[in-house]
LUMKOLDO-293274 format. One line per 3 residues: number of its first residue (from 0); for each residue z, x, y of N, C-alpha, C. Coordinates in nm, 4 decimals, decimal comma. Layout:
NUM) Z/X/Y/Z/X/Y/Z/X/Y; ...
This chain:
0) 3,5982/0,0561/-2,0684/3,5440/0,1602/-1,9897/3,3924/0,1774/-2,0247; 3,3504/0,1648/-2,1588/3,2180/0,1744/-2,1929/3,1398/0,0594/-2,1448; 3,1887/-0,0580/-2,1332/3,1182/-0,1702/-2,0861/3,0855/-0,1547/-1,9423
3) 3,1821/-0,0950/-1,8591/3,1643/-0,0678/-1,7233/3,0529/0,0210/-1,7001; 3,0518/0,1255/-1,7862/2,9292/0,2207/-1,7804/2,8077/0,1699/-1,8216; 2,8000/0,0781/-1,9201/2,6762/0,0060/-1,9582/2,6205/-0,0673/-1,8472
6) 2,7123/-0,1530/-1,7722/2,6750/-0,2245/-1,6699/2,6236/-0,1422/-1,5450; 2,6885/-0,0331/-1,5154/2,6437/0,0593/-1,4202/2,5117/0,1145/-1,4532; 2,4890/0,1391/-1,5722/2,3609/0,2081/-1,6164/2,2423/0,0930/-1,5935
9) 2,2863/-0,0293/-1,6380/2,1843/-0,1366/-1,6384/2,1461/-0,1747/-1,4860; 2,2491/-0,1685/-1,4047/2,2236/-0,1962/-1,2579/2,1328/-0,0791/-1,1916; 2,1643/0,0412/-1,2307/2,0916/0,1548/-1,1885/1,9482/0,1514/-1,2281
12) 1,9272/0,1101/-1,3659/1,7944/0,1062/-1,4160/1,7122/-0,0106/-1,3595; 1,7802/-0,1228/-1,3175/1,7144/-0,2292/-1,2539/1,6623/-0,1977/-1,1102; 1,7541/-0,1173/-1,0402/1,7256/-0,0741/-0,9107/1,6112/0,0315/-0,9107
15) 1,6169/0,1256/-1,0110/1,5082/0,2173/-1,0252/1,3728/0,1508/-1,0554; 1,3768/0,0511/-1,1385/1,2533/-0,0207/-1,1737/1,1951/-0,0938/-1,0465; 1,2884/-0,1466/-0,9706/1,2402/-0,2015/-0,8434/1,1648/-0,1055/-0,7446
18) 1,2307/0,0139/-0,7522/1,1754/0,1163/-0,6506/1,0338/0,1614/-0,7197; 1,0298/0,1757/-0,8390/0,9029/0,2129/-0,9073/0,8033/0,0960/-0,8769; 0,8557/-0,0233/-0,8883/0,7524/-0,1365/-0,8556/0,6997/-0,1306/-0,7132
21) 0,7888/-0,1020/-0,6181/0,7356/-0,0904/-0,4846/0,6379/0,0184/-0,4595; 0,6723/0,1350/-0,5302/0,5879/0,2469/-0,5273/0,4458/0,2249/-0,5871; 0,4563/0,1460/-0,6955/0,3217/0,1120/-0,7568/0,2429/0,0131/-0,6757
24) 0,3150/-0,0917/-0,6130/0,2386/-0,1747/-0,5276/0,1746/-0,1164/-0,4030; 0,2518/-0,0149/-0,3425/0,1937/0,0602/-0,2317/0,0701/0,1525/-0,2915; 0,0926/0,2070/-0,4070/-0,0211/0,2826/-0,4584/-0,1383/0,2045/-0,4789
27) -0,1298/0,0826/-0,5050/-0,2389/-0,0044/-0,5369/-0,3020/-0,0561/-0,4080; -0,2474/-0,0409/-0,2935/-0,3112/-0,0936/-0,1772/-0,4393/-0,0238/-0,1439; -0,5523/-0,0959/-0,1180/-0,6762/-0,0525/-0,0758/-0,7371/-0,1555/0,0145
30) -0,7867/-0,0949/0,1230/-0,8496/-0,1782/0,2334/-0,9941/-0,1319/0,2614; -1,0772/-0,2219/0,2648/-1,2212/-0,1960/0,2898/-1,2616/-0,2600/0,4179; -1,3159/-0,1864/0,5002/-1,3510/-0,2434/0,6438/-1,5037/-0,1875/0,6627
33) -1,5803/-0,2800/0,7250/-1,7155/-0,2466/0,7582/-1,7400/-0,2503/0,9138; -1,8227/-0,1652/0,9593/-1,8423/-0,1506/1,0955/-1,9241/-0,2767/1,1446; -1,9024/-0,3160/1,2690/-1,9759/-0,4281/1,3227/-2,1144/-0,4305/1,2971
36) -2,1834/-0,3286/1,3045/-2,3367/-0,3147/1,2900/-2,3737/-0,3028/1,1429; -2,2718/-0,2849/1,0534/-2,2973/-0,2688/0,9196/-2,3501/-0,1491/0,8596; -2,3477/-0,0424/0,9472/-2,3838/0,0942/0,9119/-2,2952/0,1677/0,8346
39) -2,1562/0,1379/0,8529/-2,0670/0,2126/0,7962/-1,9654/0,1262/0,7160; -1,9164/0,1652/0,5950/-1,8174/0,0916/0,5175/-1,7186/0,1917/0,4734; -1,5841/0,1718/0,5050/-1,4899/0,2668/0,4622/-1,3799/0,2058/0,3680
42) -1,3156/0,2704/0,2931/-1,2097/0,2318/0,2028/-1,0979/0,3327/0,2247; -0,9758/0,2708/0,2504/-0,8418/0,3482/0,2712/-0,7438/0,3184/0,1754; -0,6493/0,4070/0,1486/-0,5390/0,3694/0,0495/-0,4175/0,3180/0,1385
45) -0,3104/0,3097/0,0646/-0,1883/0,2533/0,1237/-0,1216/0,3419/0,2234; -0,1722/0,4640/0,2344/-0,1211/0,5618/0,3303/-0,2153/0,5636/0,4485; -0,3237/0,4976/0,4439/-0,4214/0,5018/0,5499/-0,5222/0,6189/0,5301
48) -0,5166/0,6750/0,4155/-0,6146/0,7937/0,3887/-0,7437/0,7417/0,3420; -0,8356/0,7997/0,3924/-0,9867/0,7650/0,3580/-1,0104/0,7935/0,2094; -1,0459/0,7024/0,1331/-1,0840/0,7240/-0,0068/-1,2344/0,6912/-0,0465
51) -1,2955/0,6246/0,0521/-1,4351/0,5996/0,0213/-1,5060/0,5877/0,1593; -1,6394/0,6283/0,1627/-1,7169/0,6180/0,2788/-1,8563/0,5898/0,2372; -1,9254/0,4847/0,2845/-2,0608/0,4561/0,2604/-2,1419/0,4272/0,3865
54) -2,2672/0,4632/0,3787/-2,3494/0,4387/0,4815/-2,4688/0,3563/0,4365; -2,5153/0,2800/0,5426/-2,6301/0,2067/0,5174/-2,7527/0,2870/0,5384; -2,8689/0,2528/0,4965/-2,9862/0,3496/0,5241/-3,0125/0,3623/0,6677
57) -2,9697/0,2715/0,7582/-2,9992/0,2874/0,9019/-2,8984/0,3687/0,9730; -2,7925/0,4080/0,9013/-2,6866/0,4742/0,9635/-2,7301/0,6056/1,0412; -2,8277/0,6830/0,9799/-2,8606/0,8127/1,0482/-2,9357/0,7943/1,1758
60) -2,9836/0,6740/1,1970/-3,0486/0,6468/1,3250/-2,9576/0,6458/1,4467; -2,8285/0,6314/1,4259/-2,7292/0,6339/1,5302/-2,7168/0,7526/1,5969; -2,7423/0,8671/1,5337/-2,7152/0,9967/1,5729/-2,5785/1,0476/1,5462
63) -2,5497/1,1661/1,5513/-2,4220/1,2315/1,4969/-2,3061/1,1877/1,5700; -2,3169/1,1781/1,7057/-2,1852/1,1401/1,7919/-2,1723/1,0011/1,7783; -2,2655/0,9204/1,7802/-2,2370/0,7612/1,7710/-2,1941/0,7314/1,6281
66) -2,2524/0,8060/1,5254/-2,2158/0,7787/1,3901/-2,0660/0,8120/1,3721; -2,0262/0,9232/1,4227/-1,8797/0,9778/1,4059/-1,7899/0,8840/1,4781; -1,8210/0,8175/1,5868/-1,7502/0,7252/1,6536/-1,7194/0,6026/1,5716
69) -1,8450/0,5482/1,5115/-1,8432/0,4377/1,4363/-1,7471/0,4563/1,3059; -1,7635/0,5766/1,2478/-1,6814/0,6067/1,1205/-1,5291/0,6079/1,1757; -1,4908/0,6684/1,2754/-1,3431/0,6786/1,3212/-1,2985/0,5428/1,3523
72) -1,3664/0,4638/1,4341/-1,3275/0,3230/1,4692/-1,3064/0,2420/1,3397; -1,4031/0,2530/1,2528/-1,3873/0,1672/1,1395/-1,2717/0,2034/1,0454; -1,2516/0,3386/1,0288/-1,1595/0,3839/0,9431/-1,0207/0,3609/1,0114
75) -1,0171/0,3534/1,1444/-0,8844/0,3241/1,2112/-0,8438/0,1802/1,1850; -0,9431/0,0870/1,1960/-0,9143/-0,0561/1,1687/-0,8759/-0,0701/1,0235; -0,9341/-0,0058/0,9326/-0,8927/-0,0173/0,7878/-0,7475/0,0418/0,7665
78) -0,7344/0,1508/0,8337/-0,5914/0,2056/0,8206/-0,4799/0,1095/0,8765; -0,5116/0,0513/0,9847/-0,4173/-0,0471/1,0387/-0,3891/-0,1500/0,9470; -0,4928/-0,2122/0,8805/-0,4773/-0,3218/0,7813/-0,3931/-0,2758/0,6610
81) -0,4316/-0,1523/0,6079/-0,3587/-0,0996/0,4966/-0,2111/-0,0703/0,5346; -0,1909/-0,0218/0,6435/-0,0492/0,0104/0,6728/0,0355/-0,1228/0,7053; -0,0425/-0,2186/0,7479/0,0317/-0,3624/0,7673/0,0639/-0,4087/0,6364
84) -0,0316/-0,3995/0,5344/-0,0016/-0,4464/0,4000/0,1155/-0,3638/0,3363; 0,1182/-0,2348/0,3669/0,2201/-0,1479/0,3146/0,3692/-0,1991/0,3830; 0,3548/-0,2321/0,5133/0,4802/-0,2682/0,5834/0,5327/-0,4059/0,5178
87) 0,4410/-0,4906/0,4898/0,4870/-0,6219/0,4224/0,5635/-0,5964/0,2938; 0,4994/-0,4982/0,2086/0,5610/-0,4722/0,0810/0,6888/-0,3976/0,1037; 0,7058/-0,3202/0,1946/0,8238/-0,2508/0,2236/0,9333/-0,3435/0,2748
90) 0,8939/-0,4340/0,3750/0,9782/-0,5378/0,4271/1,0366/-0,6191/0,3255; 0,9634/-0,6618/0,2309/0,9971/-0,7415/0,1133/1,1002/-0,6783/0,0361; 1,0800/-0,5502/0,0191/1,1771/-0,4769/-0,0794/1,3108/-0,4708/-0,0013
93) 1,3006/-0,4300/0,1404/1,4200/-0,4210/0,2053/1,5067/-0,5561/0,2178; 1,4290/-0,6606/0,2326/1,5038/-0,7864/0,2364/1,5686/-0,8254/0,1027; 1,5153/-0,7713/-0,0012/1,5824/-0,7926/-0,1360/1,6715/-0,6857/-0,1710
96) 1,6966/-0,5970/-0,0887/1,7844/-0,4831/-0,1209/1,9274/-0,5300/-0,1714; 1,9832/-0,6265/-0,0925/2,1268/-0,6740/-0,1300/2,1154/-0,7274/-0,2778; 2,0157/-0,8063/-0,3026/1,9972/-0,8490/-0,4462/1,9960/-0,7353/-0,5440
99) 1,9384/-0,6327/-0,5079/1,9215/-0,5098/-0,6022/2,0448/-0,4523/-0,6342; 2,1349/-0,4414/-0,5288/2,2653/-0,3786/-0,5459/2,3406/-0,4522/-0,6607; 2,3358/-0,5855/-0,6677/2,4064/-0,6587/-0,7662/2,3077/-0,6904/-0,8818
102) 2,2114/-0,6188/-0,8924/2,1106/-0,6554/-1,0057/2,1660/-0,6455/-1,1407; 2,1334/-0,7370/-1,2354/2,1724/-0,7375/-1,3572/2,0421/-0,7403/-1,4484; 2,0720/-0,7065/-1,5741/1,9455/-0,7003/-1,6718/1,8995/-0,8339/-1,7059
105) 1,9601/-0,9475/-1,6615/1,9082/-1,0723/-1,6882/1,8115/-1,1207/-1,5936; 1,7811/-1,0448/-1,4730/1,6820/-1,0882/-1,3889/1,5437/-1,0638/-1,4371; 1,4553/-1,1356/-1,3788/1,3159/-1,1196/-1,4086/1,2587/-0,9869/-1,3499
108) 1,1328/-0,9651/-1,3628/1,0689/-0,8448/-1,3104/1,1018/-0,8193/-1,1702; 1,1630/-0,7073/-1,1416/1,2127/-0,6764/-1,0039/1,1084/-0,6468/-0,9046; 0,9785/-0,6481/-0,9414/0,8661/-0,6175/-0,8483/0,8203/-0,7581/-0,7873
111) 0,8622/-0,8597/-0,8338/0,8184/-0,9917/-0,7807/0,9110/-1,0422/-0,6797
């Protein structure tokens, strides 16, 4: 009985480690995108949230409305890329889910 519990605990720990690994990988996703004219550079995280915004010295010449449009368009492209990367990480995890159900402590790093 104790051995069965130890094996169950080991499998659960392996699965939990894999979940933490996916969460960590998604947390590390960062995408940088620049506008076509080079006036704006944005950085987004794995959720597509804006975490960085930089302007070139010429950006103010665009005017407020045009600059706003460039920011939104550039951030949207960056968010799409970040969410695509996140989807790849998630799909990889889902694909390996069956292996995680039978996970043993002898397997290597579950994040790979």
